[in-house]
FIVO-975397 format. One record per residue (C-alpha): x, y, z. Coordinates in steps of 0.05 Angstrom, whole numbers, plus 32768, in hexadecimal, padded with zeros to 4 digits. Example, Ala and Ser with C-alpha at 12.3 -4.5 7.8 and 13.67 -1.06 7.14 Angstrom:
2
80F67FA6809C/81117FEB808F/
//
This chain:
669
804582507FB5/807D823B7FE4/80C582437FD1/80CF81F87FD1/809781F07F9F/80B182287F73/80F8820C7F6F/80E681C47F60/810381B67F1B/80D481AB7EE2/80D281647EC9/80B4814E7E87/8093810A7E7E/80CB80F27E51/8100810C7E81/80E080E97EBC/80DE80A77E98/812580AF7E80/813E80BD7EC6/811880827EE1/813580557EAB/817B80717EB4/817780647EFF/8164801C7EF0/819E80127EC1/81CF80347EF0/81BD80037F28/81C47FC97EF7/82097FE07EE1/82217FE27F29/821B7F967F29/824C7F7D7EF4/823E7F337F01/81F47F407EF5/82037F657EB5/822F7F2D7E9B/81FB7EF97EAE/81C47F217E8C/81EC7F277E4D/81FC7EDD7E4E/81B27ECA7E56/819C7EF97E1F/81D07EDE7DEF/81C17E957DFF/81757E9D7DFB/817A7EC47DB9/81AB7E917D9D/817E7E567DB0/81407E7A7D94/81647E857D52/81817E3E7D51/81637E2C7D0D/818B7E677CF0/81CA7E667D1A/81D67E1B7D22/820C7E047CF0/81ED7DBE7CE9/81AD7D987CF2/81B07D817D3B/819C7D3A7D29/81C97D2F7CEC/81FC7CF77CFB/82437CF17CE1/825C7CAE7CF9/82A07CBB7CD9/82AD7CF47D0A/82937CDD7D4F/82AE7CFB7D8F/82CD7D337D67/82F57D687D8B/82E67DB27D81/82FC7DC97D3C/82EE7DFD7D07/82B97DCE7CE9/82987DBD7D2C/82A57DF57D5E/82937DCA7D9B/82A27D867D7D/82747D4B7D6E/82527D177D9A/82537CCB7D98/82287CCB7D58/824F7D027D36/82197D377D42/822F7D807D49/822F7D927D94/82267DDD7D88/81E87DD27D5E/81CB7DA27D91/81D97DD57DC9/81B47E0C7DA3/81787DE07D93/81797DC17DD8/81737E057DF9/81307E127DD8/81087DDF7E00/81317DF07E3D/811E7E3A7E3E/80D77E2B7E27/80CF7DFC7E63/80EA7E327E91/80B87E647E75/807E7E337E7D/80917E267EC6/80977E707ED5/80547E827EB5/80317E497ED9/804E7E5A7F1D/80437EA57F17/7FFC7E9C7EFD/7FE97E747F3B/80177E8D7F72/80137ED87F68/7FC67EDF7F68/7FBE7EAF7FA3/7FF57ED17FCB/7FD97F177FBE/7F937F027FD1/7FAA7EDE8011/7FD87F168027/7FA97F508017/7F667F32802C/7F7E7F0F806B/7F4C7EEB8098/7F2D7EA98083/7F477EB2803B/7F8E7EB78053/7F867E7A8080/7F687E4F8049/7F9D7E638014/7FD67E598046/7FBC7E15805C/7FB57DFE8013/7FFB7E168004/80177DF18040/7FF67DB1802A/80107DB97FE2/80577DC67FFB/80567D82801E/804C7D5D7FDC/808D7D3D7FC0/80957D657F7F/80C57D387F59/809B7CFB7F65/805E7D1F7F49/80847D377F0C/809C7CF07EFD/80567CD67F05/803A7D0A7ED5/80707CFA7EA2/805D7CB17EA5/80147CC27E97/801E7CF57E5F/80567CD27E39/80927CFD7E4C/80757D417E39/80A67D777E4F/80727DB07E4E/80447D887E7B/807E7D797EA9/808E7DC47EAE/80467DD57EBB/80467DA27EF3/80857DC17F0F/80657E067F0B/80277DEE7F31/80527DCD7F67/807D7E0C7F6E/80417E3B7F73/80337E2F7FBE/80797E467FD0/80717E867FA7/802C7E907FC6/804B7E90800C/80807EC37FF7/804F7EF27FD4/801F7EED8010/80557F008042/806C7F3C801A/80257F53800C/80157F518057/804A7F868061/80397FB08024/7FEF7FB48034/7FFE7FDB8074/80218013804C/7FFE80558053/7FF680618009/7FD1801E8003/7FA080358038/7F9A80788014/7F8A80557FD3/7F56802B7FF6/7F3480678016/7F37808C7FD4/7F0880567FB9/7F35802D7F8C/7F1F7FE57F84/7F457FAB7FA3/7F5A7F957F5E/7F767FD97F4D/7F9C7FDD7F8E/7FBA7F987F86/7FCC7FA17F3E/7FE67FE87F3F/80017FF37F85/800F7FB17FA8/802B7F877F6E/80617FB97F5A/80797FBC7FA2/80847F717FA6/80A97F6E7F64/80ED7F657F87/80DB7F227FA9/80B77F0C7F6A/80F57F177F40/811F7EEE7F70/80EC7EB67F73/80E77EB67F28/81327EB07F20/81357E767F52/80FB7E537F30/811B7E5C7EEB/815B7E3C7F04/81347E047F25/810A7DF77EE7/81487DF37EBB/81697DC37EED/812B7D977EF1/81237D967EA6/816C7D837E99/81677D4E7ECF/812B7D307EAC/81507D327E6A/818B7D107E8A/815C7CD77E9F/81407CD17E59/80FE7CF27E6B/80DD7D2C7E49/80ED7D397E00/80F67CFA7DD6/81387CE87DB3/81587CFA7D85/81417D427D93/81777D637DBD/816F7D7D7E04/81A57D957E32/81977D5D7E63/819B7D277E2E/81DD7D447E15/81FA7D3F7E5C/81E17CF77E5F/82017CE57E1D/82437D067E31/82437CE17E73/82427C9F7E4E/82817CB17E29/82A57CD57E62/82E37CAA7E5B/82E47CAC7E0F/82D97CF77E04/82DB7D207E43/82CF7D607E1B/82887D4A7E0C/826E7D5B7E53/82897DA27E53/825C7DC77E20/82187DB17E3B/822F7DB07E84/824D7DF67E7F/82107E137E5D/81E17DF57E91/820B7E0C7ECB/82167E527EB1/81CD7E5B7EA0/81B67E467EE5/81E97E747F07/81D57EAD7ED8/818C7EA77EEB/819F7EB37F33/81CE7EED7F25/819D7F107EF6/81657F067F29/818D7F277F60/81A37F617F33/815E7F6F7F19/81407F6C7F5F/81727F9D7F7A/816C7FCB7F3F/81207FCD7F40/811E7FDB7F8B/8155800F7F8A/813C80327F4C/80F6803B7F69/80F4803A7FB5/813D80497FC0/813A80897F98/80FB809E7FBC/811D80977FFF/815C80B97FE7/813A80F47FC6/80FF81007FF3/811A80E68035/810280A98059/80B880A7805F/80A180A480A7/8072806B80B5/8038807380E3/8016803A8108/7FD2802F80E9/7FBB805480AE/7FA280908096/7F5F80A980A5/7F4180DB80D2/7F1180E28108/7ECF8102810B/7EBA8131813F/7E7C813D8164/7E44816B815A/7E11813F817B/7E17810A81AE/7DED80E481E1/7DE38112821C/7DC681128260/7D8681398263/7D4B813F8235/7D59813881EB/7D99812581C7/7DB7815E81A0/7DC6812F8166/7D7D811F815E/7D6F8168814F/7DA4816D8119/7D9A812880FB/7D56813C80E0/7D72817680B6/7D7D816F806C/7DC2818E8073/7DDE8154809A/7E10812D806F/7E2E80FC80A2/7E1080E780E4/7E2D80B68115/7E09809B8152/7E268073818C/7E63805C8166/7E90802E818F/7ECF800B8178/7EF37FD4819E/7F347FAF819C/7F2E7F6481A0/7F607F4781D2/7F5A7EFE81E8/7F137EF58201/7F057F3F820E/7EF97F7D81E4/7F1E7FBC81FB/7EF87FFC81EA/7F1F802C81BF/7EE6805C81AD/7EA7806281D7/7E61807981C4/7E7680AE8192/7E3E80D68170/7E4581128142/7E2F81308100/7E4E815480C6/7E238184809D/7E2981948053/7E5D81CB8047/7E7281C78090/7EBA81CA80AA/7EC481A380EA/7F04819A8111/7F198161813E/7F4B81708175/7F6C814381A9/7FAE812381BC/7FC880E5819A/7FA680A681B4/7F6280C681BE/7F3F809C8188/7F3680CF8151/7F5780A7811A/7F348066812F/7EF18089812B/7EFF80A180E5/7F1A805D80CF/7EDA803D80E5/7EB3806D80B9/7EDD805C807D/7EDF80118088/7F2880158097/7F2D7FF080D9/7F5F7FB780D7/7F7C7F828104/7F557F788144/7F2F7FBA8141/7EE57FB48134/7EA67FDE813A/7E807FC48176/7E437FF28176/7E23802E8156/7E0F80448110/7E2A807680DD/7E00809380A5/7E1B80B88069/7DDD80D38049/7DB58093803B/7DF080638043/7DFC803E8084/7E48803C8085/7E54800980BB/7E517FC3809F/7E567FD48055/7E717F9F8026/7EB17FA97FFF/7E897FBA7FC0/7E5D7FEB7FE5/7E9A800E8003/7EB1801A7FBC/7E7380457FB1/7E8480717FED/7ECF80777FF1/7EED80AC7FC4/7EAD80C07FA3/7E8580D17FE2/7EB980D68019/7F0280E68009/7F4080E98034/7F8081128036/7FB880F48060/7FE781148090/802481038068/80178107801D/805780E28009/803C80A5802D/7FF980AA8008/801880AC7FC3/8036806E7FA3/807F807C7F94/8080804E7F57/804F80777F2D/804A80BE7F13/801780EF7F2E/7FEF80EB7EED/7FED809F7EF0/7FD2809E7F37/7FA080D67F2F/7F8580BB7EED/7F7B80787F0E/7F4F80987F43/7F2A80C27F0F/7F1B80857EE3/7F05805D7F1F/7ED180907F36/7EBA80AE7EF4/7EC580777EC0/7EEA80A97E94/7F1680957E5A/7F61809A7E60/7F6380DB7E39/7F2A80FA7E61/7F4B80E27EA2/7F8C81057E8F/7F6681457E81/7F42813F7EC5/7F8681347EE7/7F9F81767ECB/7F5F81987EE1/7F66817C7F28/7FAE81937F2E/7F9A81D87F18/7F6181D77F4A/7F9381CD7F82/7FBB82097F67/7FF781E47F4D/801C820C7F18/802F81E87ED7/7FFF81AE7EE6/801381877EA7/805B81847EBF/804981717F06/801D81397EEC/805A81177ECD/808381177F0D/808C80E07F40/807A80ED7F88/80C280F37F9E/80CC812C7F6C/809981577F92/80A381867FCC/807A817D800B/804881B27FF8/804081987FB2/803681517FCB/800081687FFA/7FDC818C7FC2/7FE1814D7F97/7FC381257FD1/7F8981567FD4/7F7F81507F89/7F7F81057F92/7F48810B7FC5/7F2081397F97/7F2381087F5C/7EDF80EA7F6E/7EBD812D7F7E/7EAF81197FC7/7E7B81397FF3/7EA581318032/7EF1813A8036/7F1581218074/7F598141807E/7F87812180B2/7FBB815380CB/7FC1816F8084/7FF581A48097/801F818280CD/805A816F80A0/805D81B3807D/807F81F4808E/8056822F80A7/805182528064/803982138040/800982038079/7FE58245806D/7FE282378022/7FC481F1802C/7F8F820C805D/7F7E8244802C/7F7982107FF5/7F4A81E4801D/7F1D821F802B/7F1C82337FE2/7F0C81EC7FCA/7ED581E67FFD/7EB582267FE5/7EBA82107F9C/7EA081C97FA6/7E7281D27FE3/7E8E81938003/7E918188804E/7ED58188806F/7EEC816180AD/7F30817780C7/7F5A814F80F9/7F90817A8118/7FB981888157/7FBF81D18144/7F8C82008162/7FA382348130/7F89820780F8/7F4781FF811D/7F3F824A8125/7F52825780DD/7F26822680B7/7EF3820380E4/7EAB821680F4/7EA281E4812C/7ED281BA8154/7ECF817B817E/7F01816781B3/7F0F811D81BF/7F3280FE81FA/7F3E80B48209/7F0A809A81D8/7ED480CD81E9/7EBC811081D0/7EC3813E820C/7EAC817F81EE/7E8F819A81AD/7E7781DE8195/7E8482198168/7ECD822C8162/7EC08272817E/7E9C825481BA/7ED5822581CD/7F0A825A81C5/7EE3828C81EF/7ECD825D8226/7EE182138226/7EB281E88250/7EDE81AB825D/7F2081AA8283/7F428184824B/7F2E81B98218/7F4581ED824B/7F8981CB8250/7F9281C48205/7F83820D81F8/7FAF82248232/7FEA81FC8218/7FE0821681D1/8020823C81BD/7FF5826E8196/7FD7828681D8/8019828881FF/802A82C88224/807082E4821A/809D82D78255/806F82A38275/807882588276/804A82328247/801882088270/801481BD8262/7FE481868274/8005815682A4/8004810C8295/7FF180E88255/7FB380CB8233/7FA480878252/7FA6804E8220/7F6880248210/7F5C7FF28247/7F788022827C/7F438057827A/7F2E806D82C0/7EE7806582D9/7EBB80A282D0/7EDB80DD82AD/7F1780C58284/7F398108828F/7F30810782DB/7F7880F182ED/7F94812E82C7/7F5D815F82DB/7F6281948312/7F1681968318/7F0E814C8325/7EE1813A835F/7EC080FB837B/7E858100834B/7EB581018310/7ECD80B9831D/7E8D80988335/7E71808782F1/7E70809882A7/7E6880E28298/7E3380F18263/7E3781288231/7E118165824B/7DF081998221/7E0181E08234/7DD9821F8227/7DB0821C81E7/7DC981D681D8/7DFD81EA81A4/7E3481D581D3/7E40819381F8/7E738181822C/7E8481428253/7E9081658296/7E67816C82D6/7E9081A782EF/7E7B81D882B9/7E69821082E9/7EAD820F830B/7ECF820C82C8/7EAB824982AF/7EC8827582E6/7F10825D82DB/7F3F828582AD/7F58825E8271/7F9F824F828A/7F86823A82CE/7F6A81F982B8/7FAE81DC82AE/7FDB81C682E6/
//
């Protein structure tokens, strides 16, 4: 166990919750106006709710001998033009006011949040239809519709507030949609998707909490608007029928006697104004507190999480591929019972205007049961895109343009959303490069792991908690019960990576894809994670696919390795074969520039140039512009994969003989 893991303080479940709550209250207390407004709202709402007990008089009892009475010991806020007690009428008038606000909020949230989540998360035609409907609804004059509804339903305040909620829902839909569009690109959302969680689980547990800040603000604004609309209707004599009090009707009555008793306008007007302002202040304070207490603490404690471009998966490598010559090596392997995953002719393109730019070309490979395969190549070679296509994780303009991928009896390409749920997590699992980005910062380790366990096994909550402890012990975490109660930001890097591995194992997968699982860790922890992966593989007999830039990792854990360059597999074979005699100049260059093979006192060789981006690939061999062996035949046309020797190795190079006679470092200029 690394020193960082050993020194992380133990945190009990109660302690974690208390600290989370205390952080929330600390952020609230730093906003005194928000605290004052919150206290005011609580007091007013409770007082209005308890009006039958607290009100000194019946709000409709008249005393014509004491009209327009000033504040006194008998009537604390005076009396109106009929001698009715103003304080009692304020208390009773607040009940329909706050009830109307609640009705409007529930109506708007019930419509706006689900539609916004669906539009923002699903995208495509669903997004366009929901957005178009919202735009049309926003063009409708709301006040006119409310007045029309009141004319039809005989001044029913609840119906008016429901109408207001329906009319306000499109605006909330647009806000929720825009925030969801950003949240859905977070790496932990992609990790949850690949783990096999359903869309409903992801939206409810991982997307909705992240958009709580904007929802609080929108709710506060809507509450203020609903109260203002309701008092405006009461001022016009609409809504609740006289003599029952409303704040709006009290303002209307006071306005009729403004020259006789100016005091009359102050109680109702002040309460309405202060309540509307308080809604806004409380909304801002709650929004800031929720965001800071959750995400702000994560960034402060664990450092800012680095965001990668597109998500989280990994790339397969090649054991078999279409070749020049007689038979295709993949055909030999595909027929064996040990083959778990086989991919043939996979191509992925990027739609741009009227053309499709190839990103991955004609990739074919297989993964056998219990096998450990490594994928090596510089950034931009198409490894991640290949893996994303196998997990249904392509987004935006990326799409599979050709090929097929079989996982046992399942054809992966073209699966429906429901069918993907049967594969992700329970058949193929994924461990991300940066575990802190794969774990939701708002939930404890136990909460997230038990969610995955219940999703894949149907276990009860109690059984899921027991399985979580078992998984944490499986990844060699000491004091698993304590770790389960922690939040991600309370874990060290090594602990977080172990939790991510436990997350992937929740569905007992047959294939585990690990994308740079040791890059963000120190050397000591890297060795521990690799040792852990080997142990878990031996215990569970699952296949392992490792994506890495470190040849040391390849040598330590992999049986076979595939090298990808500019969207193509350029060489594949046993690890020992590639280390002893690479048969492609690119593999030669990568090995020669490996710091592990550096000679003391000599400059470390490097491959000149950079990987060409999709759309700028050269004709013929993609590596030709950077290759010392390049000749005319290398750029005349596409270079097929060639089988070498007994067929266990393939290479995409026509200069194999010259390459065999060249020392390892000589292939790099």
